[in-house]
N, C-alpha and C positions, 0 to 999 in steps of 0.2 A: 465526463466520462461515466461516472457513477450514475447520473440519472438518465443518460441517453443510451448507453449500451448495456448496462447490468439491469437484470430485471428486479426492480425495486418494488413491485407490487406483490400483493400477498398471493400465495398459492392457492388454487381452488381445490386441489386434491387432499391436502392435509389441513387439520385444524390445529394451528400453532399459536401459542400465546404471544402477546407483544414483545415480552422480554427476550424470547427465544429468537424471534424475528429480528430484534434490534442487534442482538450480539452476533448473529450470523452476518447481517449486513456490515456491521462495524468491522467485523474480522476480516471480511472480504475486501473492504476499502483500505483498512490498514495494511493488509498484506500486499495489495498493489502498490500502495504508497512506499512501503519498505523496498520492495524490488525496484521501483523507479528511483529511490534515493541511491541505492547501491550502484545502479547503472550509471547515474550522474557523478557518483564518487569515483568510479572507475575510469570514466572518461575524463574528469578533471585531473586526476592524478597521473593517468598514463599518457592521454594525448596532449593535454595542454602543459604538462610537465610542472604542475604546481609542487612546490616544495613546501611542507608543512613540518613543524616541530614533532608532531606525533601523529601518525596515521590513524591508529586507532581512535584517538580523541577526535580527529577530523571527521571520521566516519560516524562517530557517535553524535 
């Protein structure tokens, strides 16, 4: 998804250094991964009724 849907190329309008570009892209990918992990946790805990010793530790 990150390489096919998200624009990974450099913008032509602005001159941005490589570090700023890397931080922006990693932040976007990490945010998407975090949201996906939370969705999977909710589905596993509520739909599949998985019982865990500690829900916060499971999510972490």
